[in-house]
C-alpha positions, -999 to +999 in steps of 0.1 A: +837-058+575+802-056+562+818-067+527+838-096+538+811-109+561+785-105+525+815-123+508+819-150+532+782-156+531+778-159+495+809-180+492+793-203+517+759-202+500+776-211+467+798-240+482+764-252+497+744-252+464+774-269+445+775-293+469+740-300+469+739-298+431+766-321+427+755-350+444+745-381+421+724-409+427+750-430+412+775-449+434+807-469+424+783-498+425+761-483+396+792-481+374+786-486+336+786-523+322+789-535+289+760-557+291+731-549+319+705-576+327+671-570+343+660-586+375+621-590+365+609-609+392+606-646+407+594-659+373+617-691+368+634-687+338+619-655+328+633-641+362+661-621+342+660-603+308+679-608+282+678-647+293+700-663+280+728-634+278+754-634+255+789-616+257+824-616+249+853-626+271+868-597+294+833-577+291+815-567+324+780-574+332+761-561+358+722-566+370+695-538+373+670-546+398+635-537+384+614-557+406+601-543+440+622-568+461+656-575+467+674-600+446+708-616+436+727-629+408+749-658+418+767-682+396+758-719+405+787-735+423+804-703+428+825-677+410+802-647+411+778-631+435+760-597+431+750-598+469+715-583+475+705-558+448+677-538+461+647-527+439+658-501+419+696-504+420+721-518+399+750-544+408+788-538+404+800-548+371+816-581+371+841-594+345+837-624+324+872-636+318+866-672+305+846-685+278+817-708+284+781-711+296+774-702+331+742-707+349+731-684+377+703-679+402+690-658+427+698-670+466+668-655+478+645-671+455+662-703+441+638-705+411+649-676+396+674-689+371+698-674+342+723-683+317+752-662+305+769-675+272+808-660+272+825-665+237 
């Protein structure tokens, strides 16, 4: 009986450590994108880096917020919107399926602007 109890305690401890060690700070919204743009603050056309951004049709793009406040990346006229991206977080990747030049902005700070060129 004592051996079974010790085995149970050891198995429970290992399971607990596995769960604790197996956790990650990444989430589905932090999946890897082909192109990542940094949100650097409310600085007009210098708010996103690199800006402009170039990519190919079919590639994915995500925004990483390197600032201390939440921002968005929202296509002018609609089409994509990251929603609020908190400080230190990365948006979900968005697939760019059409060629063209697309302007976007932060809905929280409309002076933040960027351009994506998709070839």
